[in-house]
Structures are given as C-alpha cells and as structure tokens.
VMD Tcl script that builds the backbone (N, CA, C; Angstrom):
set m [mol new atoms 132]
animate dup $m
set s [atomselect $m all]
$s set {name element resname resid chain x y z} {
  {N N MET 1 A -126.608 -15.522 -5.818}
  {CA C MET 1 A -126.363 -15.862 -4.122}
  {C C MET 1 A -124.524 -15.228 -4.198}
  {N N GLY 2 A -124.437 -14.800 -2.917}
  {CA C GLY 2 A -123.285 -13.557 -2.562}
  {C C GLY 2 A -122.242 -14.337 -2.449}
  {N N MET 3 A -120.972 -13.859 -2.801}
  {CA C MET 3 A -119.617 -14.578 -2.383}
  {C C MET 3 A -119.243 -14.210 -1.664}
  {N N LYS 4 A -118.397 -16.077 -0.688}
  {CA C LYS 4 A -117.844 -15.289 0.502}
  {C C LYS 4 A -116.480 -15.550 -0.109}
  {N N PHE 5 A -115.856 -15.940 -1.396}
  {CA C PHE 5 A -114.211 -15.718 -1.408}
  {C C PHE 5 A -114.260 -14.958 -2.711}
  {N N CYS 6 A -113.045 -14.811 -2.340}
  {CA C CYS 6 A -112.222 -13.819 -4.117}
  {C C CYS 6 A -112.455 -14.832 -4.988}
  {N N GLN 7 A -112.439 -14.369 -6.202}
  {CA C GLN 7 A -112.480 -14.550 -7.413}
  {C C GLN 7 A -110.756 -15.194 -7.962}
  {N N GLU 8 A -110.473 -14.047 -7.263}
  {CA C GLU 8 A -108.855 -14.098 -8.115}
  {C C GLU 8 A -107.746 -15.020 -7.078}
  {N N CYS 9 A -108.089 -14.275 -5.703}
  {CA C CYS 9 A -106.893 -15.191 -4.822}
  {C C CYS 9 A -107.591 -16.598 -4.111}
  {N N GLY 10 A -108.962 -16.553 -4.018}
  {CA C GLY 10 A -109.513 -17.294 -3.056}
  {C C GLY 10 A -109.359 -17.148 -1.958}
  {N N ALA 11 A -109.247 -15.956 -1.431}
  {CA C ALA 11 A -109.076 -15.159 0.389}
  {C C ALA 11 A -110.661 -14.922 0.884}
  {N N ARG 12 A -111.344 -15.584 2.034}
  {CA C ARG 12 A -112.469 -15.412 2.407}
  {C C ARG 12 A -112.890 -13.747 2.897}
  {N N LEU 13 A -113.606 -13.177 2.155}
  {CA C LEU 13 A -114.046 -11.978 1.954}
  {C C LEU 13 A -115.074 -11.340 2.909}
  {N N GLU 14 A -114.470 -10.370 3.764}
  {CA C GLU 14 A -114.728 -10.010 4.790}
  {C C GLU 14 A -116.153 -9.553 5.357}
  {N N GLY 15 A -116.862 -9.581 6.168}
  {CA C GLY 15 A -118.635 -9.236 6.489}
  {C C GLY 15 A -119.383 -10.351 6.206}
  {N N GLY 16 A -119.316 -10.393 5.048}
  {CA C GLY 16 A -120.208 -11.740 4.805}
  {C C GLY 16 A -121.554 -11.336 4.608}
  {N N GLY 17 A -121.820 -9.848 4.931}
  {CA C GLY 17 A -122.824 -9.465 4.365}
  {C C GLY 17 A -123.484 -8.893 2.954}
  {N N ASP 18 A -124.237 -10.144 2.302}
  {CA C ASP 18 A -124.641 -9.956 0.936}
  {C C ASP 18 A -126.020 -8.839 0.530}
  {N N LYS 19 A -125.274 -7.515 0.919}
  {CA C LYS 19 A -126.877 -6.579 0.680}
  {C C LYS 19 A -126.501 -5.602 -0.408}
  {N N ASN 20 A -125.477 -5.309 -1.264}
  {CA C ASN 20 A -125.126 -4.574 -2.242}
  {C C ASN 20 A -125.635 -5.945 -3.348}
  {N N ILE 21 A -127.247 -5.079 -3.787}
  {CA C ILE 21 A -127.625 -5.957 -5.420}
  {C C ILE 21 A -127.235 -5.477 -6.575}
  {N N CYS 22 A -126.558 -5.721 -7.481}
  {CA C CYS 22 A -126.504 -5.759 -8.371}
  {C C CYS 22 A -127.275 -5.086 -9.599}
  {N N SER 23 A -127.377 -3.570 -9.975}
  {CA C SER 23 A -128.732 -3.437 -11.101}
  {C C SER 23 A -128.008 -3.956 -11.852}
  {N N ALA 24 A -127.515 -3.939 -12.471}
  {CA C ALA 24 A -127.271 -4.912 -14.205}
  {C C ALA 24 A -127.227 -6.566 -14.177}
  {N N CYS 25 A -126.812 -7.393 -13.102}
  {CA C CYS 25 A -127.616 -8.713 -13.143}
  {C C CYS 25 A -128.129 -9.211 -12.312}
  {N N GLY 26 A -128.176 -8.884 -10.686}
  {CA C GLY 26 A -129.341 -9.096 -10.310}
  {C C GLY 26 A -128.405 -9.573 -8.865}
  {N N ALA 27 A -126.815 -9.877 -9.135}
  {CA C ALA 27 A -126.379 -10.536 -8.426}
  {C C ALA 27 A -125.889 -9.936 -6.818}
  {N N GLN 28 A -125.557 -10.872 -5.673}
  {CA C GLN 28 A -125.482 -9.996 -4.851}
  {C C GLN 28 A -124.161 -9.851 -4.172}
  {N N ASN 29 A -123.660 -9.153 -3.331}
  {CA C ASN 29 A -122.244 -8.239 -3.228}
  {C C ASN 29 A -122.145 -8.007 -1.433}
  {N N PRO 30 A -120.525 -8.659 -1.222}
  {CA C PRO 30 A -120.436 -8.360 -0.122}
  {C C PRO 30 A -120.243 -6.445 0.679}
  {N N ASP 31 A -120.727 -6.057 1.301}
  {CA C ASP 31 A -121.221 -4.919 1.768}
  {C C ASP 31 A -119.306 -4.449 1.757}
  {N N GLY 32 A -119.334 -2.890 0.991}
  {CA C GLY 32 A -118.366 -2.143 0.835}
  {C C GLY 32 A -117.957 -2.421 -0.447}
  {N N THR 33 A -118.088 -3.649 -1.618}
  {CA C THR 33 A -117.795 -3.442 -2.658}
  {C C THR 33 A -118.284 -2.709 -3.634}
  {N N ARG 34 A -117.231 -2.390 -4.660}
  {CA C ARG 34 A -117.446 -0.997 -5.569}
  {C C ARG 34 A -118.002 -1.669 -6.897}
  {N N PHE 35 A -117.369 -2.958 -6.986}
  {CA C PHE 35 A -118.067 -3.556 -8.126}
  {C C PHE 35 A -118.105 -4.814 -8.429}
  {N N CYS 36 A -119.656 -5.281 -9.142}
  {CA C CYS 36 A -120.436 -6.530 -9.249}
  {C C CYS 36 A -119.411 -7.898 -9.303}
  {N N GLY 37 A -118.730 -8.487 -8.728}
  {CA C GLY 37 A -118.293 -10.136 -8.654}
  {C C GLY 37 A -118.489 -10.966 -9.943}
  {N N GLU 38 A -119.596 -10.421 -9.949}
  {CA C GLU 38 A -120.748 -11.460 -11.419}
  {C C GLU 38 A -120.392 -10.945 -12.305}
  {N N CYS 39 A -120.419 -9.529 -12.777}
  {CA C CYS 39 A -120.529 -9.065 -14.374}
  {C C CYS 39 A -119.611 -7.819 -14.117}
  {N N GLY 40 A -118.861 -7.115 -13.079}
  {CA C GLY 40 A -118.105 -6.047 -13.105}
  {C C GLY 40 A -118.616 -4.702 -13.327}
  {N N ALA 41 A -119.618 -4.831 -13.229}
  {CA C ALA 41 A -120.681 -3.559 -13.164}
  {C C ALA 41 A -120.028 -2.278 -12.202}
  {N N LYS 42 A -120.398 -1.398 -11.861}
  {CA C LYS 42 A -120.326 -0.495 -10.642}
  {C C LYS 42 A -121.392 -0.746 -9.709}
  {N N LEU 43 A -121.007 -0.843 -8.893}
  {CA C LEU 43 A -122.448 -0.795 -7.299}
  {C C LEU 43 A -122.945 1.081 -7.213}
  {N N ALA 44 A -123.529 1.088 -6.921}
  {CA C ALA 44 A -124.215 1.923 -6.089}
  {C C ALA 44 A -123.667 2.519 -5.221}
}
mol reanalyze $m
mol bondsrecalc $m
mol representation Tube
mol addrep $m
C-alpha cells in the first residue's frame, strides 16, 4: 500500500501516484520520493 499522509507530520502527500516500488521491502512510495517510507532504503 502506498502512503497518502506523511508519517512525521500527518500532511497529505502530493501526487498520490504510488509508482516507486522499494526494492528492499516492496512498499509503494509516491513519485519523487527519494527514500522508502516503510524501511528507509534509498529508492532508485
């Protein structure tokens, strides 16, 4: 499942497109995300 809200402040994340799949844990992350919101791994 992709995240729709920031885990730190609760703000809604922009874009809503969950296209960045983390190679470490398989979590979906919003476009433009540099690090996985689930495990913290750097996204390609």
